[in-house]
KELO-346387 format. One line per 5 residues: number of its first residue (from 1); their letters; for each residue x, y, z of C-alpha. Coordinates in pm, whole numbers, padded with zeros to 5 digits. Example, Ala and Ser with C-alpha at 12.3 -4.5 7.8 and 13.67 -1.06 7.14 Angstrom:
% residues 2
1) as) 01230,-00450,00780 ~ 01367,-00106,00714
% end
This chain:
% residues 369
1) xxxxx) 10207,08110,16662 ~ 10145,08254,16303 ~ 10240,08080,15989 ~ 10251,08214,15643 ~ 10086,08023,15353
6) xxxxx) 10164,08113,14983 ~ 10089,07938,14654 ~ 09799,07955,14409 ~ 09535,07915,14666 ~ 09586,07948,15045
11) xxxxx) 09234,07914,15196 ~ 09240,07544,15250 ~ 09574,07541,15423 ~ 09502,07864,15631 ~ 09174,07659,15767
16) xxxxx) 09379,07353,15822 ~ 09620,07557,16046 ~ 09340,07701,16228 ~ 09201,07340,16325 ~ 09573,07283,16467
21) xxxxx) 09537,07611,16675 ~ 09775,07826,16451 ~ 09694,08159,16307 ~ 09819,08260,15955 ~ 09893,08516,15688
26) xxxxx) 09882,08438,15326 ~ 09977,08547,14978 ~ 09779,08362,14684 ~ 09626,08444,14348 ~ 09255,08533,14488
31) xxxxx) 09238,08646,14861 ~ 08911,08469,14872 ~ 08645,08619,15117 ~ 08629,08327,15342 ~ 09023,08356,15349
36) xxxxx) 09011,08728,15419 ~ 08799,08693,15707 ~ 09035,08503,15914 ~ 09389,08601,15799 ~ 09573,08901,15661
41) xxxxx) 09623,08837,15289 ~ 09750,08987,14961 ~ 09702,08900,14622 ~ 09968,08814,14377 ~ 09857,08919,14020
46) xxxxx) 09845,08625,13792 ~ 10075,08819,13540 ~ 10351,08803,13807 ~ 10294,08461,13971 ~ 10485,08286,14112
51) xxxxx) 10797,08504,14090 ~ 10649,08785,14296 ~ 10567,08571,14592 ~ 10890,08617,14777 ~ 10864,08992,14756
56) xxxxx) 10502,09002,14850 ~ 10592,08784,15150 ~ 10832,09027,15276 ~ 10545,09253,15386 ~ 10469,09014,15665
61) xxxxx) 10677,08928,15986 ~ 10919,08647,15967 ~ 10763,08346,16032 ~ 10752,07977,15945 ~ 10581,07933,15575
66) xxxxx) 10395,07676,15409 ~ 10374,07666,15041 ~ 10075,07495,14846 ~ 10007,07364,14495 ~ 10225,07421,14214
71) xxxxx) 10536,07576,14384 ~ 10690,07263,14404 ~ 10790,07320,14026 ~ 10955,07662,14112 ~ 11270,07597,14327
76) xxxxx) 11396,07953,14283 ~ 11064,08082,14432 ~ 11106,07853,14728 ~ 11468,07969,14775 ~ 11352,08322,14751
81) xxxxx) 11103,08250,15007 ~ 11360,08093,15232 ~ 11567,08407,15245 ~ 11322,08565,15467 ~ 11102,08311,15633
86) xxxxx) 11170,07948,15757 ~ 11028,07683,15508 ~ 10774,07456,15680 ~ 10780,07168,15414 ~ 11028,07019,15186
91) xxxxx) 11336,07242,15076 ~ 11411,07301,14685 ~ 11678,07030,14707 ~ 11399,06768,14775 ~ 11136,06900,14522
96) xxxxx) 11376,06897,14255 ~ 11437,06529,14321 ~ 11080,06400,14338 ~ 10947,06624,14063 ~ 11200,06473,13824
101) xxxxx) 10985,06213,13654 ~ 11259,06011,13521 ~ 11456,06004,13841 ~ 11123,05925,14024 ~ 11026,05635,13791
106) xxxxx) 11391,05507,13788 ~ 11385,05488,14164 ~ 11029,05328,14192 ~ 11122,05062,13941 ~ 11447,04975,14144
111) xxxxx) 11227,04887,14444 ~ 10996,04671,14210 ~ 10717,04946,14201 ~ 10523,04973,13887 ~ 10503,05317,13711
116) xxxxx) 10379,05424,13360 ~ 10625,05416,13082 ~ 10782,05742,13005 ~ 10968,05926,12714 ~ 11211,06197,12851
121) xxxxx) 11188,06572,12747 ~ 11351,06628,12407 ~ 11221,06292,12250 ~ 10914,06261,12004 ~ 10596,06068,12098
126) xxxxx) 10603,05701,12018 ~ 10412,05608,11719 ~ 10195,05377,11896 ~ 10007,05306,12221 ~ 09824,05583,12427
131) xxxxx) 10025,05848,12567 ~ 10004,06167,12757 ~ 10200,06485,12709 ~ 10300,06652,13032 ~ 10476,06980,13129
136) xxxxx) 10742,06943,13363 ~ 10573,07213,13580 ~ 10244,07062,13539 ~ 10022,07085,13888 ~ 09676,06955,13924
141) xxxxx) 09644,06824,13562 ~ 09686,07163,13424 ~ 09866,07150,13081 ~ 09824,06759,13048 ~ 09676,06666,12702
146) xxxxx) 09661,06344,12512 ~ 09968,06294,12287 ~ 09948,06235,11923 ~ 10169,05995,11741 ~ 10475,06168,11618
151) xxxxx) 10425,06501,11846 ~ 10762,06673,11800 ~ 11025,06692,12094 ~ 10999,06948,12350 ~ 11244,07004,12620
156) xxxxx) 10979,07142,12863 ~ 10743,06844,12817 ~ 10767,06450,12853 ~ 10524,06165,12754 ~ 10392,05939,12991
161) xxxxx) 10189,05619,12927 ~ 09833,05654,12978 ~ 09695,05397,13234 ~ 09334,05341,13257 ~ 09172,05280,13592
166) xxxxx) 09068,05497,13900 ~ 09263,05791,14018 ~ 09351,05823,14390 ~ 09585,06011,14602 ~ 09761,05903,14941
171) xxxxx) 09855,06175,15184 ~ 10150,06137,15413 ~ 10298,06324,15725 ~ 10666,06223,15693 ~ 10628,05858,15647
176) xxxxx) 10305,05828,15820 ~ 10007,05725,15575 ~ 09729,05986,15690 ~ 09457,05890,15442 ~ 09346,05800,15099
181) xxxxx) 09114,05993,14872 ~ 08959,05922,14530 ~ 09030,06194,14295 ~ 08786,06352,14070 ~ 08953,06424,13725
186) xxxxx) 08811,06615,13433 ~ 08464,06607,13556 ~ 08215,06750,13316 ~ 07936,06834,13572 ~ 08190,07086,13720
191) xxxxx) 08312,07199,13369 ~ 08648,07065,13429 ~ 08921,07025,13150 ~ 08979,06661,13041 ~ 09277,06604,13273
196) xxxxx) 09234,06879,13537 ~ 09197,06802,13913 ~ 08820,06843,13992 ~ 08812,06744,14367 ~ 08863,06461,14613
201) xxxxx) 08628,06222,14823 ~ 08776,06045,15117 ~ 08875,05855,15314 ~ 08879,05557,15079 ~ 08963,05196,15207
206) xxxxx) 09176,04990,14989 ~ 09271,04618,15004 ~ 09543,04522,15261 ~ 09819,04424,14983 ~ 09757,04794,14836
211) xxxxx) 09771,04961,15166 ~ 10091,04759,15252 ~ 10222,04906,14931 ~ 10144,05250,15022 ~ 10318,05222,15373
216) xxxxx) 10602,05084,15195 ~ 10614,05388,14957 ~ 10607,05615,15254 ~ 10907,05480,15419 ~ 11090,05451,15070
221) xxxxx) 11044,05811,14983 ~ 11130,05926,15320 ~ 11451,05749,15299 ~ 11561,05774,14941 ~ 11427,06134,14890
226) xxxxx) 11428,06275,15238 ~ 11065,06374,15193 ~ 10935,06545,15511 ~ 10632,06714,15649 ~ 10309,06694,15444
231) xxxxx) 10311,06539,15111 ~ 10106,06322,14864 ~ 10143,06061,14602 ~ 09896,06028,14309 ~ 09836,05689,14155
236) xxxxx) 09618,05487,13944 ~ 09456,05138,14015 ~ 09433,04908,13728 ~ 09351,04542,13777 ~ 09444,04563,14156
241) xxxxx) 09781,04691,14045 ~ 09909,05021,14173 ~ 10083,05266,13940 ~ 10253,05578,14075 ~ 10175,05865,13880
246) xxxxx) 10358,06171,14040 ~ 10435,06307,14363 ~ 10353,06638,14532 ~ 10588,06727,14814 ~ 10362,06990,14990
251) xxxxx) 10021,07046,15124 ~ 09747,06920,14898 ~ 09396,06996,14814 ~ 09273,06663,14951 ~ 09400,06727,15304
256) xxxxx) 09080,06927,15413 ~ 08868,06628,15294 ~ 09065,06407,15527 ~ 09059,06613,15831 ~ 08669,06673,15822
261) xxxxx) 08607,06311,15774 ~ 08848,06172,16010 ~ 08832,06452,16295 ~ 09201,06475,16299 ~ 09439,06748,16205
266) xxxxx) 09710,06692,15970 ~ 09943,06898,16189 ~ 09871,06673,16480 ~ 09792,06330,16314 ~ 09808,06102,16628
271) xxxxx) 09535,06313,16799 ~ 09175,06342,16768 ~ 09115,06727,16766 ~ 08741,06691,16690 ~ 08487,06407,16771
276) xxxxx) 08540,06163,16464 ~ 08237,06039,16274 ~ 08184,05672,16213 ~ 08126,05586,15847 ~ 08154,05971,15751
281) xxxxx) 08290,06053,15409 ~ 08370,06376,15277 ~ 08375,06504,14916 ~ 08514,06829,14764 ~ 08452,06958,14421
286) xxxxx) 08596,07247,14222 ~ 08358,07427,14011 ~ 08486,07586,13692 ~ 08354,07844,13482 ~ 08196,07718,13151
291) xxxxx) 08241,08050,13016 ~ 08314,08402,13147 ~ 08099,08496,13430 ~ 08073,08789,13710 ~ 08063,08655,14039
296) xxxxx) 07704,08736,14186 ~ 07647,08974,14481 ~ 07448,08711,14680 ~ 07412,08334,14688 ~ 07387,08040,14915
301) xxxxx) 07758,08085,15044 ~ 07644,08379,15222 ~ 07547,08132,15494 ~ 07909,08012,15534 ~ 08030,08385,15548
306) xxxxx) 07772,08522,15772 ~ 07808,08250,16063 ~ 08099,08268,16323 ~ 08407,08100,16213 ~ 08466,07746,16339
311) xxxxx) 08738,07568,16171 ~ 08596,07221,16246 ~ 08245,07328,16096 ~ 08280,07228,15724 ~ 08136,07462,15491
316) xxxxx) 07904,07397,15210 ~ 08087,07655,14971 ~ 08449,07760,15015 ~ 08712,07967,14823 ~ 08439,08246,14783
321) xxxxx) 08519,08524,14531 ~ 08432,08889,14601 ~ 08107,09009,14437 ~ 08170,09130,14079 ~ 08480,08933,14025
326) xxxxx) 08514,08846,13661 ~ 08617,08495,13624 ~ 08742,08359,13283 ~ 08646,08043,13106 ~ 08803,07737,13262
331) xxxxx) 08927,07916,13572 ~ 08794,07813,13927 ~ 08490,07980,14064 ~ 08449,07813,14410 ~ 08468,07487,14592
336) xxxxx) 08173,07262,14705 ~ 08192,07039,15009 ~ 07957,06780,15144 ~ 07950,06471,15368 ~ 07775,06150,15338
341) xxxxx) 07744,05779,15442 ~ 07965,05668,15146 ~ 08175,05805,14864 ~ 07865,05752,14632 ~ 07645,05958,14816
346) xxxxx) 07908,06244,14858 ~ 07940,06230,14472 ~ 07572,06266,14421 ~ 07538,06540,14669 ~ 07829,06738,14501
351) xxxxx) 07657,06693,14172 ~ 07336,06827,14275 ~ 07509,07150,14417 ~ 07677,07171,14101 ~ 07350,07174,13896
356) xxxxx) 07217,07470,14122 ~ 07540,07668,14066 ~ 07466,07635,13686 ~ 07131,07793,13730 ~ 07252,08030,13969
361) xxxxx) 07557,08159,13756 ~ 07343,08152,13416 ~ 07245,08525,13439 ~ 07570,08610,13563 ~ 07746,08465,13254
366) xxxx) 07521,08693,13039 ~ 07630,08986,13253 ~ 07998,08930,13215 ~ 07983,08900,12827
% end
């Protein structure tokens, strides 16, 4: 069975499908080398993204189609894709419900769950307190900024109370809790913007009351919003209280972290498809360009590209651009993956590789000027 994957970046989902025994085709912004080696793929120009995706997807045979990050904010694009392919995931009617921050908060509060306070679109920022200004189409922290008192109203943005604490994500399949990751957000060592998603480390173990609350959340979302398939909830823990920040009703970047750590495929969550590693944790970090760079012709990522492809062999580098690719300041360069006996060890290893990339790409930065 062949499945299409569309979105900003398709590589991780294509590799997940391979772990489940599926082949794939893909349309995304990059057509990275480690994607192109195992799947027919097309690039969607950034200037035409995401509106051109349905047309580009028509060049592939009809199939089921899985969408990745950001497309949940474009129901018209999902509807266009569904004209020619069968959506494997949540339809536009569901994504519009769970991506409505006001409706989401109201529903959660009705069940006695905690959420940050919200100021709806079209109203100014409050004069006091700590607030974030968020786009209605934000994904991965893109477009999030610290609000200033008296910021003017904007129909495309809303204000969300800033909750200090550690950031996490819970991944579900239908209403089954698949696993929990710690989110890396705004990490300076990978040159990430302040609120931008920088990676994940997992699996993470939380207290029994918090796990029970997440299990309840999964059942509630499945019942109230009809969420199905793969989806996740981003949340903050502050003083042992869980605050739901937002819901992403699609395949998320943290899935491959959990699959490699648990030895289980997200598409076959009840089966161990690979030998599990006791006490194994996996970390993934997205390395961003600190300034304009030209991607080198060679580097340590070549080892991941030259050996035979095994979807259960975790690469050290992923999402690898073609040599000579110009990558603009703040844009993602590639991903780093590491395993360890603890989340802290994963974090240290990821930082160490980021430092090595800093040195390696220094010359490339000068060449791209």
